[in-house]
VOZA-597961 format. One record per residue (C-alpha): x, y, z; chain; residue number from 1. Coordinates in steps of 0.05 Angstrom, whole numbers. Example, Ala and Ser with C-alpha at 12.3 -4.5 7.8 and 13.67 -1.06 7.14 Angstrom:
2
@u:246&v:-90&w:156&cadena:A&num:1
@u:273&v:-21&w:143&cadena:A&num:2
// end
This chain:
399
@u:35&v:-378&w:-1713&cadena:A&num:1
@u:-6&v:-346&w:-1658&cadena:A&num:2
@u:12&v:-280&w:-1628&cadena:A&num:3
@u:28&v:-313&w:-1561&cadena:A&num:4
@u:76&v:-360&w:-1595&cadena:A&num:5
@u:112&v:-303&w:-1632&cadena:A&num:6
@u:113&v:-262&w:-1568&cadena:A&num:7
@u:150&v:-320&w:-1532&cadena:A&num:8
@u:199&v:-326&w:-1591&cadena:A&num:9
@u:213&v:-252&w:-1583&cadena:A&num:10
@u:221&v:-259&w:-1508&cadena:A&num:11
@u:270&v:-318&w:-1520&cadena:A&num:12
@u:311&v:-272&w:-1567&cadena:A&num:13
@u:312&v:-217&w:-1513&cadena:A&num:14
@u:339&v:-259&w:-1461&cadena:A&num:15
@u:382&v:-308&w:-1498&cadena:A&num:16
@u:422&v:-264&w:-1546&cadena:A&num:17
@u:452&v:-214&w:-1496&cadena:A&num:18
@u:466&v:-269&w:-1446&cadena:A&num:19
@u:505&v:-311&w:-1496&cadena:A&num:20
@u:544&v:-247&w:-1517&cadena:A&num:21
@u:558&v:-230&w:-1445&cadena:A&num:22
@u:578&v:-298&w:-1423&cadena:A&num:23
@u:616&v:-323&w:-1484&cadena:A&num:24
@u:648&v:-256&w:-1498&cadena:A&num:25
@u:666&v:-247&w:-1425&cadena:A&num:26
@u:649&v:-174&w:-1431&cadena:A&num:27
@u:637&v:-162&w:-1357&cadena:A&num:28
@u:695&v:-115&w:-1345&cadena:A&num:29
@u:678&v:-61&w:-1396&cadena:A&num:30
@u:605&v:-81&w:-1412&cadena:A&num:31
@u:563&v:-113&w:-1355&cadena:A&num:32
@u:502&v:-153&w:-1376&cadena:A&num:33
@u:456&v:-91&w:-1371&cadena:A&num:34
@u:500&v:-54&w:-1422&cadena:A&num:35
@u:500&v:-115&w:-1469&cadena:A&num:36
@u:425&v:-117&w:-1463&cadena:A&num:37
@u:421&v:-45&w:-1484&cadena:A&num:38
@u:468&v:-55&w:-1544&cadena:A&num:39
@u:430&v:-118&w:-1563&cadena:A&num:40
@u:366&v:-77&w:-1563&cadena:A&num:41
@u:396&v:-29&w:-1615&cadena:A&num:42
@u:421&v:-87&w:-1656&cadena:A&num:43
@u:352&v:-117&w:-1656&cadena:A&num:44
@u:320&v:-50&w:-1676&cadena:A&num:45
@u:294&v:-30&w:-1747&cadena:A&num:46
@u:359&v:4&w:-1765&cadena:A&num:47
@u:401&v:-58&w:-1761&cadena:A&num:48
@u:362&v:-124&w:-1758&cadena:A&num:49
@u:303&v:-94&w:-1792&cadena:A&num:50
@u:348&v:-70&w:-1851&cadena:A&num:51
@u:386&v:-135&w:-1857&cadena:A&num:52
@u:326&v:-181&w:-1850&cadena:A&num:53
@u:263&v:-143&w:-1860&cadena:A&num:54
@u:217&v:-202&w:-1870&cadena:A&num:55
@u:243&v:-237&w:-1807&cadena:A&num:56
@u:237&v:-172&w:-1768&cadena:A&num:57
@u:166&v:-158&w:-1791&cadena:A&num:58
@u:147&v:-229&w:-1771&cadena:A&num:59
@u:177&v:-231&w:-1700&cadena:A&num:60
@u:164&v:-155&w:-1682&cadena:A&num:61
@u:96&v:-146&w:-1712&cadena:A&num:62
@u:49&v:-92&w:-1682&cadena:A&num:63
@u:12&v:-141&w:-1637&cadena:A&num:64
@u:78&v:-167&w:-1606&cadena:A&num:65
@u:109&v:-97&w:-1600&cadena:A&num:66
@u:46&v:-74&w:-1565&cadena:A&num:67
@u:52&v:-131&w:-1514&cadena:A&num:68
@u:125&v:-119&w:-1504&cadena:A&num:69
@u:113&v:-45&w:-1491&cadena:A&num:70
@u:64&v:-62&w:-1437&cadena:A&num:71
@u:116&v:-104&w:-1401&cadena:A&num:72
@u:167&v:-49&w:-1414&cadena:A&num:73
@u:124&v:5&w:-1384&cadena:A&num:74
@u:112&v:-31&w:-1319&cadena:A&num:75
@u:187&v:-52&w:-1315&cadena:A&num:76
@u:212&v:18&w:-1321&cadena:A&num:77
@u:158&v:48&w:-1276&cadena:A&num:78
@u:181&v:-4&w:-1222&cadena:A&num:79
@u:254&v:12&w:-1234&cadena:A&num:80
@u:243&v:87&w:-1229&cadena:A&num:81
@u:200&v:79&w:-1165&cadena:A&num:82
@u:259&v:41&w:-1132&cadena:A&num:83
@u:309&v:93&w:-1155&cadena:A&num:84
@u:265&v:147&w:-1122&cadena:A&num:85
@u:262&v:107&w:-1057&cadena:A&num:86
@u:337&v:99&w:-1055&cadena:A&num:87
@u:351&v:174&w:-1057&cadena:A&num:88
@u:395&v:195&w:-1000&cadena:A&num:89
@u:363&v:262&w:-986&cadena:A&num:90
@u:375&v:260&w:-912&cadena:A&num:91
@u:450&v:249&w:-924&cadena:A&num:92
@u:449&v:306&w:-974&cadena:A&num:93
@u:419&v:353&w:-923&cadena:A&num:94
@u:470&v:333&w:-870&cadena:A&num:95
@u:527&v:350&w:-918&cadena:A&num:96
@u:491&v:404&w:-958&cadena:A&num:97
@u:550&v:451&w:-972&cadena:A&num:98
@u:597&v:398&w:-999&cadena:A&num:99
@u:540&v:360&w:-1036&cadena:A&num:100
@u:509&v:423&w:-1064&cadena:A&num:101
@u:576&v:449&w:-1094&cadena:A&num:102
@u:596&v:382&w:-1122&cadena:A&num:103
@u:528&v:361&w:-1149&cadena:A&num:104
@u:515&v:431&w:-1176&cadena:A&num:105
@u:580&v:435&w:-1216&cadena:A&num:106
@u:576&v:360&w:-1236&cadena:A&num:107
@u:507&v:374&w:-1265&cadena:A&num:108
@u:515&v:446&w:-1291&cadena:A&num:109
@u:579&v:440&w:-1330&cadena:A&num:110
@u:557&v:380&w:-1376&cadena:A&num:111
@u:488&v:414&w:-1379&cadena:A&num:112
@u:519&v:475&w:-1410&cadena:A&num:113
@u:564&v:437&w:-1459&cadena:A&num:114
@u:505&v:393&w:-1479&cadena:A&num:115
@u:463&v:455&w:-1491&cadena:A&num:116
@u:517&v:483&w:-1536&cadena:A&num:117
@u:516&v:418&w:-1576&cadena:A&num:118
@u:439&v:421&w:-1581&cadena:A&num:119
@u:442&v:494&w:-1608&cadena:A&num:120
@u:490&v:468&w:-1663&cadena:A&num:121
@u:441&v:411&w:-1680&cadena:A&num:122
@u:384&v:463&w:-1688&cadena:A&num:123
@u:421&v:490&w:-1750&cadena:A&num:124
@u:403&v:423&w:-1785&cadena:A&num:125
@u:335&v:391&w:-1799&cadena:A&num:126
@u:315&v:324&w:-1770&cadena:A&num:127
@u:338&v:332&w:-1698&cadena:A&num:128
@u:286&v:374&w:-1662&cadena:A&num:129
@u:220&v:339&w:-1648&cadena:A&num:130
@u:154&v:361&w:-1679&cadena:A&num:131
@u:122&v:384&w:-1614&cadena:A&num:132
@u:183&v:421&w:-1584&cadena:A&num:133
@u:200&v:493&w:-1577&cadena:A&num:134
@u:275&v:506&w:-1588&cadena:A&num:135
@u:286&v:518&w:-1512&cadena:A&num:136
@u:254&v:451&w:-1496&cadena:A&num:137
@u:300&v:415&w:-1544&cadena:A&num:138
@u:363&v:451&w:-1521&cadena:A&num:139
@u:348&v:440&w:-1448&cadena:A&num:140
@u:329&v:367&w:-1459&cadena:A&num:141
@u:393&v:351&w:-1496&cadena:A&num:142
@u:433&v:388&w:-1444&cadena:A&num:143
@u:402&v:350&w:-1387&cadena:A&num:144
@u:411&v:284&w:-1422&cadena:A&num:145
@u:487&v:301&w:-1423&cadena:A&num:146
@u:485&v:316&w:-1349&cadena:A&num:147
@u:446&v:256&w:-1324&cadena:A&num:148
@u:478&v:208&w:-1276&cadena:A&num:149
@u:446&v:138&w:-1274&cadena:A&num:150
@u:439&v:127&w:-1199&cadena:A&num:151
@u:416&v:53&w:-1203&cadena:A&num:152
@u:473&v:34&w:-1251&cadena:A&num:153
@u:522&v:75&w:-1209&cadena:A&num:154
@u:501&v:31&w:-1150&cadena:A&num:155
@u:514&v:-33&w:-1189&cadena:A&num:156
@u:584&v:-7&w:-1211&cadena:A&num:157
@u:604&v:14&w:-1140&cadena:A&num:158
@u:581&v:-55&w:-1116&cadena:A&num:159
@u:628&v:-86&w:-1169&cadena:A&num:160
@u:684&v:-39&w:-1147&cadena:A&num:161
@u:669&v:-55&w:-1073&cadena:A&num:162
@u:663&v:16&w:-1050&cadena:A&num:163
@u:587&v:22&w:-1047&cadena:A&num:164
@u:585&v:18&w:-969&cadena:A&num:165
@u:649&v:56&w:-959&cadena:A&num:166
@u:652&v:131&w:-945&cadena:A&num:167
@u:670&v:151&w:-1015&cadena:A&num:168
@u:614&v:110&w:-1044&cadena:A&num:169
@u:563&v:142&w:-999&cadena:A&num:170
@u:590&v:211&w:-1017&cadena:A&num:171
@u:581&v:196&w:-1091&cadena:A&num:172
@u:511&v:170&w:-1077&cadena:A&num:173
@u:494&v:237&w:-1046&cadena:A&num:174
@u:518&v:276&w:-1107&cadena:A&num:175
@u:480&v:230&w:-1154&cadena:A&num:176
@u:417&v:237&w:-1112&cadena:A&num:177
@u:417&v:313&w:-1116&cadena:A&num:178
@u:426&v:307&w:-1193&cadena:A&num:179
@u:370&v:257&w:-1197&cadena:A&num:180
@u:323&v:305&w:-1164&cadena:A&num:181
@u:345&v:362&w:-1211&cadena:A&num:182
@u:337&v:318&w:-1272&cadena:A&num:183
@u:265&v:301&w:-1257&cadena:A&num:184
@u:249&v:373&w:-1239&cadena:A&num:185
@u:278&v:397&w:-1305&cadena:A&num:186
@u:237&v:343&w:-1341&cadena:A&num:187
@u:174&v:369&w:-1308&cadena:A&num:188
@u:192&v:437&w:-1332&cadena:A&num:189
@u:202&v:415&w:-1403&cadena:A&num:190
@u:136&v:377&w:-1403&cadena:A&num:191
@u:96&v:434&w:-1376&cadena:A&num:192
@u:38&v:447&w:-1423&cadena:A&num:193
@u:11&v:517&w:-1413&cadena:A&num:194
@u:-54&v:496&w:-1447&cadena:A&num:195
@u:-62&v:442&w:-1395&cadena:A&num:196
@u:-29&v:480&w:-1337&cadena:A&num:197
@u:-94&v:475&w:-1295&cadena:A&num:198
@u:-92&v:398&w:-1297&cadena:A&num:199
@u:-17&v:394&w:-1282&cadena:A&num:200
@u:-24&v:442&w:-1223&cadena:A&num:201
@u:-84&v:401&w:-1198&cadena:A&num:202
@u:-42&v:340&w:-1200&cadena:A&num:203
@u:17&v:370&w:-1167&cadena:A&num:204
@u:-26&v:400&w:-1109&cadena:A&num:205
@u:-65&v:336&w:-1102&cadena:A&num:206
@u:-1&v:297&w:-1100&cadena:A&num:207
@u:31&v:339&w:-1045&cadena:A&num:208
@u:-32&v:331&w:-1003&cadena:A&num:209
@u:-38&v:255&w:-1016&cadena:A&num:210
@u:37&v:246&w:-1001&cadena:A&num:211
@u:28&v:275&w:-933&cadena:A&num:212
@u:-28&v:226&w:-917&cadena:A&num:213
@u:9&v:169&w:-951&cadena:A&num:214
@u:72&v:179&w:-908&cadena:A&num:215
@u:30&v:180&w:-843&cadena:A&num:216
@u:-2&v:114&w:-866&cadena:A&num:217
@u:62&v:80&w:-887&cadena:A&num:218
@u:95&v:89&w:-817&cadena:A&num:219
@u:36&v:53&w:-786&cadena:A&num:220
@u:38&v:-7&w:-830&cadena:A&num:221
@u:79&v:-70&w:-822&cadena:A&num:222
@u:135&v:-77&w:-874&cadena:A&num:223
@u:101&v:-136&w:-911&cadena:A&num:224
@u:42&v:-88&w:-925&cadena:A&num:225
@u:86&v:-28&w:-945&cadena:A&num:226
@u:106&v:-65&w:-1010&cadena:A&num:227
@u:36&v:-75&w:-1035&cadena:A&num:228
@u:12&v:-6&w:-1013&cadena:A&num:229
@u:75&v:24&w:-1045&cadena:A&num:230
@u:59&v:-8&w:-1111&cadena:A&num:231
@u:-13&v:16&w:-1110&cadena:A&num:232
@u:13&v:85&w:-1093&cadena:A&num:233
@u:62&v:79&w:-1154&cadena:A&num:234
@u:3&v:63&w:-1201&cadena:A&num:235
@u:-40&v:121&w:-1175&cadena:A&num:236
@u:17&v:171&w:-1182&cadena:A&num:237
@u:37&v:147&w:-1252&cadena:A&num:238
@u:-38&v:150&w:-1273&cadena:A&num:239
@u:-47&v:221&w:-1244&cadena:A&num:240
@u:17&v:248&w:-1277&cadena:A&num:241
@u:-1&v:218&w:-1344&cadena:A&num:242
@u:-72&v:247&w:-1340&cadena:A&num:243
@u:-46&v:316&w:-1325&cadena:A&num:244
@u:-1&v:317&w:-1388&cadena:A&num:245
@u:64&v:297&w:-1350&cadena:A&num:246
@u:92&v:232&w:-1367&cadena:A&num:247
@u:75&v:170&w:-1322&cadena:A&num:248
@u:150&v:165&w:-1308&cadena:A&num:249
@u:148&v:233&w:-1272&cadena:A&num:250
@u:92&v:203&w:-1229&cadena:A&num:251
@u:133&v:140&w:-1218&cadena:A&num:252
@u:195&v:179&w:-1195&cadena:A&num:253
@u:152&v:224&w:-1148&cadena:A&num:254
@u:117&v:165&w:-1118&cadena:A&num:255
@u:186&v:136&w:-1097&cadena:A&num:256
@u:218&v:202&w:-1078&cadena:A&num:257
@u:168&v:218&w:-1021&cadena:A&num:258
@u:184&v:149&w:-991&cadena:A&num:259
@u:237&v:133&w:-941&cadena:A&num:260
@u:287&v:77&w:-955&cadena:A&num:261
@u:290&v:57&w:-881&cadena:A&num:262
@u:216&v:35&w:-887&cadena:A&num:263
@u:243&v:-27&w:-922&cadena:A&num:264
@u:296&v:-78&w:-908&cadena:A&num:265
@u:357&v:-61&w:-949&cadena:A&num:266
@u:370&v:-132&w:-971&cadena:A&num:267
@u:299&v:-139&w:-996&cadena:A&num:268
@u:305&v:-74&w:-1033&cadena:A&num:269
@u:371&v:-93&w:-1066&cadena:A&num:270
@u:339&v:-162&w:-1084&cadena:A&num:271
@u:278&v:-128&w:-1115&cadena:A&num:272
@u:322&v:-81&w:-1156&cadena:A&num:273
@u:364&v:-139&w:-1182&cadena:A&num:274
@u:302&v:-181&w:-1199&cadena:A&num:275
@u:272&v:-123&w:-1237&cadena:A&num:276
@u:335&v:-118&w:-1276&cadena:A&num:277
@u:337&v:-191&w:-1287&cadena:A&num:278
@u:266&v:-207&w:-1303&cadena:A&num:279
@u:233&v:-145&w:-1335&cadena:A&num:280
@u:283&v:-91&w:-1354&cadena:A&num:281
@u:311&v:-131&w:-1415&cadena:A&num:282
@u:244&v:-122&w:-1447&cadena:A&num:283
@u:249&v:-46&w:-1439&cadena:A&num:284
@u:318&v:-48&w:-1471&cadena:A&num:285
@u:290&v:-85&w:-1531&cadena:A&num:286
@u:230&v:-37&w:-1536&cadena:A&num:287
@u:280&v:21&w:-1535&cadena:A&num:288
@u:322&v:-10&w:-1589&cadena:A&num:289
@u:259&v:-16&w:-1632&cadena:A&num:290
@u:252&v:60&w:-1630&cadena:A&num:291
@u:322&v:74&w:-1659&cadena:A&num:292
@u:327&v:108&w:-1728&cadena:A&num:293
@u:384&v:113&w:-1776&cadena:A&num:294
@u:348&v:149&w:-1833&cadena:A&num:295
@u:395&v:206&w:-1833&cadena:A&num:296
@u:452&v:161&w:-1844&cadena:A&num:297
@u:498&v:123&w:-1797&cadena:A&num:298
@u:555&v:172&w:-1801&cadena:A&num:299
@u:513&v:231&w:-1781&cadena:A&num:300
@u:483&v:193&w:-1721&cadena:A&num:301
@u:552&v:167&w:-1700&cadena:A&num:302
@u:582&v:237&w:-1706&cadena:A&num:303
@u:526&v:267&w:-1666&cadena:A&num:304
@u:531&v:212&w:-1614&cadena:A&num:305
@u:608&v:223&w:-1609&cadena:A&num:306
@u:602&v:297&w:-1599&cadena:A&num:307
@u:550&v:287&w:-1546&cadena:A&num:308
@u:595&v:236&w:-1511&cadena:A&num:309
@u:653&v:286&w:-1510&cadena:A&num:310
@u:607&v:341&w:-1481&cadena:A&num:311
@u:579&v:293&w:-1429&cadena:A&num:312
@u:645&v:264&w:-1404&cadena:A&num:313
@u:687&v:326&w:-1408&cadena:A&num:314
@u:634&v:367&w:-1376&cadena:A&num:315
@u:625&v:318&w:-1316&cadena:A&num:316
@u:702&v:315&w:-1307&cadena:A&num:317
@u:709&v:391&w:-1310&cadena:A&num:318
@u:652&v:401&w:-1261&cadena:A&num:319
@u:681&v:352&w:-1210&cadena:A&num:320
@u:752&v:383&w:-1219&cadena:A&num:321
@u:724&v:452&w:-1203&cadena:A&num:322
@u:690&v:424&w:-1142&cadena:A&num:323
@u:754&v:390&w:-1121&cadena:A&num:324
@u:790&v:458&w:-1124&cadena:A&num:325
@u:737&v:492&w:-1083&cadena:A&num:326
@u:735&v:436&w:-1030&cadena:A&num:327
@u:808&v:421&w:-1031&cadena:A&num:328
@u:804&v:347&w:-1049&cadena:A&num:329
@u:870&v:310&w:-1058&cadena:A&num:330
@u:900&v:298&w:-1126&cadena:A&num:331
@u:862&v:245&w:-1167&cadena:A&num:332
@u:798&v:247&w:-1124&cadena:A&num:333
@u:759&v:292&w:-1170&cadena:A&num:334
@u:777&v:249&w:-1231&cadena:A&num:335
@u:752&v:186&w:-1197&cadena:A&num:336
@u:689&v:217&w:-1176&cadena:A&num:337
@u:678&v:249&w:-1244&cadena:A&num:338
@u:685&v:184&w:-1281&cadena:A&num:339
@u:636&v:148&w:-1235&cadena:A&num:340
@u:585&v:204&w:-1240&cadena:A&num:341
@u:589&v:207&w:-1315&cadena:A&num:342
@u:556&v:138&w:-1324&cadena:A&num:343
@u:490&v:145&w:-1363&cadena:A&num:344
@u:455&v:81&w:-1380&cadena:A&num:345
@u:383&v:71&w:-1353&cadena:A&num:346
@u:362&v:137&w:-1326&cadena:A&num:347
@u:386&v:175&w:-1388&cadena:A&num:348
@u:353&v:123&w:-1433&cadena:A&num:349
@u:288&v:131&w:-1392&cadena:A&num:350
@u:295&v:206&w:-1396&cadena:A&num:351
@u:303&v:208&w:-1472&cadena:A&num:352
@u:247&v:157&w:-1482&cadena:A&num:353
@u:203&v:208&w:-1450&cadena:A&num:354
@u:228&v:264&w:-1494&cadena:A&num:355
@u:214&v:220&w:-1554&cadena:A&num:356
@u:144&v:205&w:-1530&cadena:A&num:357
@u:128&v:278&w:-1522&cadena:A&num:358
@u:157&v:297&w:-1589&cadena:A&num:359
@u:214&v:338&w:-1561&cadena:A&num:360
@u:266&v:300&w:-1601&cadena:A&num:361
@u:263&v:257&w:-1664&cadena:A&num:362
@u:280&v:183&w:-1667&cadena:A&num:363
@u:346&v:202&w:-1699&cadena:A&num:364
@u:365&v:246&w:-1642&cadena:A&num:365
@u:342&v:190&w:-1595&cadena:A&num:366
@u:390&v:141&w:-1630&cadena:A&num:367
@u:449&v:188&w:-1623&cadena:A&num:368
@u:433&v:199&w:-1549&cadena:A&num:369
@u:428&v:126&w:-1539&cadena:A&num:370
@u:496&v:113&w:-1568&cadena:A&num:371
@u:523&v:167&w:-1522&cadena:A&num:372
@u:492&v:131&w:-1462&cadena:A&num:373
@u:522&v:63&w:-1482&cadena:A&num:374
@u:592&v:95&w:-1493&cadena:A&num:375
@u:590&v:132&w:-1429&cadena:A&num:376
@u:572&v:71&w:-1389&cadena:A&num:377
@u:622&v:26&w:-1421&cadena:A&num:378
@u:679&v:75&w:-1405&cadena:A&num:379
@u:664&v:76&w:-1331&cadena:A&num:380
@u:691&v:14&w:-1301&cadena:A&num:381
@u:754&v:7&w:-1345&cadena:A&num:382
@u:775&v:80&w:-1330&cadena:A&num:383
@u:754&v:81&w:-1255&cadena:A&num:384
@u:785&v:14&w:-1236&cadena:A&num:385
@u:859&v:35&w:-1245&cadena:A&num:386
@u:845&v:100&w:-1215&cadena:A&num:387
@u:817&v:66&w:-1152&cadena:A&num:388
@u:876&v:21&w:-1145&cadena:A&num:389
@u:921&v:84&w:-1143&cadena:A&num:390
@u:876&v:119&w:-1093&cadena:A&num:391
@u:856&v:63&w:-1044&cadena:A&num:392
@u:860&v:111&w:-986&cadena:A&num:393
@u:800&v:149&w:-1015&cadena:A&num:394
@u:756&v:91&w:-998&cadena:A&num:395
@u:758&v:104&w:-925&cadena:A&num:396
@u:758&v:181&w:-930&cadena:A&num:397
@u:693&v:212&w:-907&cadena:A&num:398
@u:666&v:279&w:-930&cadena:A&num:399
// end
């Protein structure tokens, strides 16, 4: 068969298998379609499908097909991160900076510290730290992976719970927005290459100057032109960041972060995000699953994933509990916010993909972190839903 025919077979598997599992298994309550797609990507990877049916796996996911899938996945995730950057509510954060700063700082810092502690423990064993990483890069990368909040998935979950446009939903978006900025800032620090610092500084300075001109241009354009110009801007920023030694995902996030959400119709932005999730992101989930590795043994990977999950969830809940005491929230409020903020999924998967690309972590560590992201995300709605029923008054409580 030709490469194009095998590619279409792979694409059919990518879209058919998770949909059937999601629809027939009726998993929506605890595992929305996006989570099923991530799990399916793991199942279709070399550690499971490749081990059970090596000849079939080698036929469908040969090097030419994987290369084609990776190209689609790169553009999908760049578009997704760009949209996430645009949707950051930095203006709302500034208007409520004390409350947002305390909550976001504790919700990020506490799981970060616990995750770093786990990473220090992993350093005692071989096979976890990547070949290109210093110890501090590995520890900080694992810690930040435990602290991540997946802003786009959080938006989907809050839409499902019907609180996105309510005051509490907007508050949670502010906290997640601050955490998102911190995440990408820490990632840039981890990826700083002191041998290429000149190129990286050149990119950052050039980006700042270009962003000033770009913003002045965008406000003068009609909305129909802003979409196209925005995509060109996304490509240029991604290229510049990758050229400088930072990852193209850093450029994708920066390209969206300097844009204002009000430049675009909110319904069109929601539709674009949903279409990217529908049409392209399943390919990214599959390409992510192809990078999993179980060579250290399933028990070791599962144990590491479980410990990381405990550090992530407990750290987020402890952080929001401390924030609630400082800000005098009512009983139960901090727990609800903590459970919503602890969801990982896409942004953490993107984050650890970059760490793997840059040799900060190994594929074994990547697999453990991926399992942690899946577990974290699957816990969110089942735990948050009954809490929300008991605290309906919170929906209408402003900051």
